[in-house]
C-alpha positions as CSV (number, residue, x, y, z in Angstrom):
1,X,1.8,0.8,12.1
2,X,4.0,-1.6,14.0
3,X,3.3,-5.3,13.5
4,X,3.7,-7.9,16.1
5,X,2.1,-10.4,18.5
6,X,-1.1,-8.5,18.7
7,X,-2.4,-10.4,15.6
8,X,-3.0,-13.4,17.8
9,X,-5.5,-11.5,20.0
10,X,-8.4,-12.4,17.7
11,X,-9.0,-16.1,17.7
12,X,-11.4,-18.5,16.1
13,X,-13.4,-18.4,19.4
14,X,-14.9,-15.0,18.5
15,X,-16.2,-14.7,22.0
16,X,-19.3,-12.6,22.4
17,X,-18.7,-10.6,25.6
18,X,-22.0,-8.8,25.6
19,X,-24.7,-8.1,23.1
20,X,-24.7,-4.7,21.4
21,X,-27.2,-2.2,22.6
22,X,-27.7,-0.7,19.1
23,X,-27.6,-2.1,15.6
24,X,-24.2,-1.8,14.0
25,X,-23.8,1.0,11.4
26,X,-20.4,1.4,9.8
27,X,-21.3,4.9,8.8
28,X,-22.2,6.0,12.3
29,X,-19.2,4.1,13.8
30,X,-16.7,5.8,11.6
31,X,-18.3,9.2,12.0
32,X,-18.0,8.8,15.8
33,X,-14.4,7.6,15.6
34,X,-13.5,10.6,13.3
35,X,-14.4,12.9,16.2
36,X,-12.8,10.7,18.9
37,X,-9.3,10.5,17.2
38,X,-9.0,14.2,16.5
39,X,-6.7,14.8,19.5
40,X,-4.3,12.1,18.4
41,X,-1.6,12.2,15.8
42,X,-2.6,10.7,12.4
43,X,-1.1,7.3,11.3
44,X,2.4,7.8,9.9
45,X,1.7,7.7,6.2
46,X,-1.3,10.0,6.5
47,X,0.7,12.5,8.6
48,X,3.5,12.5,6.0
49,X,0.9,13.0,3.2
50,X,-0.4,16.0,5.2
51,X,3.2,17.4,5.2
52,X,3.5,17.2,1.5
53,X,5.0,13.8,1.0
54,X,2.3,12.6,-1.4
55,X,4.0,10.9,-4.3
56,X,3.6,7.1,-4.7
57,X,7.4,6.7,-4.2
58,X,7.5,8.7,-1.0
59,X,4.5,6.9,0.4
60,X,6.0,3.5,-0.5
61,X,9.3,4.3,1.2
62,X,7.5,5.6,4.3
63,X,5.5,2.4,4.4
64,X,8.7,0.3,4.3
65,X,10.1,2.3,7.1
66,X,6.9,1.8,9.1
67,X,7.1,-2.0,9.1
68,X,7.5,-3.2,12.7
69,X,8.3,0.4,13.7
70,X,6.2,2.8,15.7
71,X,4.7,5.8,14.0
72,X,6.6,8.1,16.4
73,X,9.9,6.7,15.0
74,X,8.7,6.3,11.4
75,X,7.7,9.9,10.8
76,X,11.0,11.6,11.8
77,X,13.1,8.9,10.0
78,X,11.2,9.5,6.8
79,X,11.7,13.3,7.2
80,X,15.4,12.8,7.6
81,X,15.6,10.6,4.6
82,X,13.5,12.8,2.4
83,X,15.6,15.8,3.4
84,X,18.4,14.1,1.7
85,X,16.6,12.7,-1.3
86,X,12.9,12.6,-2.2
87,X,12.7,10.9,-5.6
88,X,14.0,7.6,-7.0
89,X,16.8,9.2,-9.1
90,X,18.1,11.1,-6.1
91,X,17.9,8.1,-3.8
92,X,19.5,5.8,-6.3
93,X,22.7,7.9,-6.2
94,X,23.1,7.3,-2.4
95,X,24.8,4.4,-0.8
96,X,23.0,1.9,1.4
97,X,25.2,3.3,4.3
98,X,24.0,6.8,3.7
99,X,20.3,5.7,3.7
100,X,20.9,3.6,6.8
101,X,22.3,6.6,8.7
102,X,19.1,8.4,8.1
103,X,16.8,5.6,9.1
104,X,18.8,4.0,11.9
105,X,16.1,4.3,14.5
106,X,13.7,2.0,12.4
107,X,13.5,-1.7,13.1
108,X,15.6,-3.7,10.6
109,X,17.2,-0.5,9.3
110,X,20.1,-2.2,7.6
111,X,17.8,-4.4,5.5
112,X,15.5,-1.6,4.8
113,X,18.3,0.6,3.6
114,X,19.3,-2.0,1.0
115,X,15.7,-2.6,0.0
116,X,15.0,1.1,-0.4
117,X,18.1,1.5,-2.6
118,X,17.2,-1.4,-4.7
119,X,13.7,-0.1,-5.3
120,X,14.9,3.4,-6.1
121,X,17.4,2.0,-8.7
122,X,14.7,-0.1,-10.3
123,X,12.1,2.8,-10.5
124,X,14.8,5.1,-11.8
125,X,15.8,2.6,-14.5
126,X,12.6,0.8,-15.4
127,X,10.0,3.6,-14.9
128,X,11.9,6.7,-15.8
129,X,12.1,7.8,-12.2
130,X,8.3,7.8,-11.6
131,X,6.6,5.0,-9.7
132,X,3.3,4.3,-11.4
133,X,0.0,3.8,-9.6
134,X,-0.1,0.2,-10.6
135,X,-0.8,-2.6,-8.1
136,X,1.1,-5.2,-10.0
137,X,4.1,-2.9,-10.3
138,X,4.1,-2.2,-6.6
139,X,3.9,-5.8,-5.7
140,X,6.7,-6.7,-8.1
141,X,9.1,-4.4,-6.1
142,X,11.5,-6.2,-3.7
143,X,9.9,-6.8,-0.4
144,X,6.7,-4.9,-1.0
145,X,3.5,-6.6,0.3
146,X,-0.2,-6.1,-0.1
147,X,-0.5,-3.7,2.9
148,X,2.1,-1.3,1.6
149,X,0.8,-1.5,-2.0
150,X,-2.8,-0.8,-0.8
151,X,-1.7,2.1,1.4
152,X,0.2,3.7,-1.6
153,X,-2.8,3.2,-3.9
154,X,-5.2,4.7,-1.4
155,X,-3.2,7.6,-0.1
156,X,-1.0,8.6,-3.1
157,X,-3.1,7.4,-6.0
158,X,-6.7,8.0,-4.7
159,X,-7.6,4.5,-5.6
160,X,-9.9,2.5,-3.3
161,X,-7.8,-0.1,-1.5
162,X,-8.1,-1.8,1.9
163,X,-4.9,-1.7,4.0
164,X,-5.2,-4.0,7.1
165,X,-2.6,-3.7,9.9
166,X,-2.9,-5.0,13.4
167,X,-5.2,-2.2,14.5
168,X,-7.7,-2.6,11.6
169,X,-7.6,-6.4,12.1
170,X,-8.2,-6.2,15.8
171,X,-10.8,-3.5,15.9
172,X,-13.0,-4.7,13.1
173,X,-13.0,-8.2,14.6
174,X,-13.8,-6.9,18.1
175,X,-16.8,-5.1,16.7
176,X,-18.0,-8.3,15.2
177,X,-18.1,-6.6,11.8
178,X,-15.9,-9.4,10.4
179,X,-14.8,-12.7,11.8
180,X,-11.2,-13.5,10.7
181,X,-8.1,-14.9,12.3
182,X,-5.4,-13.1,10.2
183,X,-5.0,-9.7,8.7
184,X,-5.1,-11.2,5.3
185,X,-8.5,-12.8,6.0
186,X,-9.7,-9.6,7.5
187,X,-8.7,-7.7,4.3
188,X,-10.6,-10.2,2.2
189,X,-13.7,-9.9,4.4
190,X,-13.6,-6.1,4.4
191,X,-13.3,-6.1,0.6
192,X,-16.6,-8.0,0.4
193,X,-18.5,-6.1,3.1
194,X,-17.1,-2.6,3.6
195,X,-18.5,0.1,1.2
196,X,-15.7,1.2,-1.1
197,X,-16.0,4.8,0.1
198,X,-14.5,3.7,3.4
199,X,-11.7,1.5,2.1
200,X,-9.0,4.1,2.6
201,X,-10.7,5.9,5.5
202,X,-10.8,2.8,7.7
203,X,-7.1,2.6,8.0
204,X,-6.7,6.3,8.6
205,X,-9.2,6.2,11.4
206,X,-8.6,2.8,13.0
207,X,-4.8,3.2,13.5
208,X,-5.1,6.1,16.0
209,X,-8.3,4.5,17.4
210,X,-6.6,1.2,18.0
211,X,-3.5,2.8,19.4
212,X,-5.3,5.1,22.0
213,X,-8.8,3.8,22.6
214,X,-9.5,0.2,21.4
215,X,-6.1,-0.9,22.6
216,X,-4.7,-4.4,22.6
217,X,-4.7,-4.8,26.3
218,X,-7.4,-3.2,28.4
219,X,-9.3,-1.3,25.8
220,X,-11.1,1.8,27.0
221,X,-14.6,0.4,26.5
222,X,-16.1,2.5,29.3
223,X,-15.5,5.7,27.3
224,X,-15.5,4.3,23.8
225,X,-17.8,6.3,21.4
226,X,-19.0,3.1,19.6
227,X,-19.4,0.9,22.7
228,X,-23.2,0.5,22.2
229,X,-22.7,-1.0,18.7
230,X,-19.7,-3.1,19.6
231,X,-19.9,-6.9,20.4
232,X,-16.6,-6.8,22.3
233,X,-15.5,-10.0,20.7
234,X,-12.6,-11.5,22.6
235,X,-12.6,-8.8,25.3
236,X,-12.1,-10.3,28.7
237,X,-11.2,-7.1,30.6
238,X,-11.3,-3.4,29.9
239,X,-11.0,0.0,31.3
């Protein structure tokens, strides 16, 4: 779930490369993508959930680690940290240096270690060691933004929430399903248009789809399972 310069690839031009051959159906698109991404590793938070790291606190810490960090780095870093401490009370007893040693491969690991410790101490003190499934509480924690809050709510709390990263932003705009210039605008547009039953699913599917098929540069349009329904907005060259 790395963030970076890719956000700029969707612009206000919303160029129509070619008209779609079939009417767009979000149900059909996501069903085809579900099959297409089976060979690839799940997005980091979903993979960790499959491994049993399902509490809101564990999912939040994993999301913090994932910021501007590749999934291939995030997952083992989270495993190392959780092998040492998995709940707020355990983590709050560590030092920032001990946390940093476990997450040293992550981008901005020094700052993240301090942030994680501060969050663990607050949850241990203010919420009796259990992070509630409450959006306002999540957003009140130091450094926690809407994307991480929504991922926690969707994965750990089974609440419908749209989490938009660079992949969800890029892909849904390329389809022509929404027309937005920032991930925040894309999230707002998806909340209005996307059926709630897909609010969590769209992040789970589009992260591996965006990493391996609908890539930033040279997307694999020639073998894409949803090519016939895609408007290829902004695509100037592809494989």
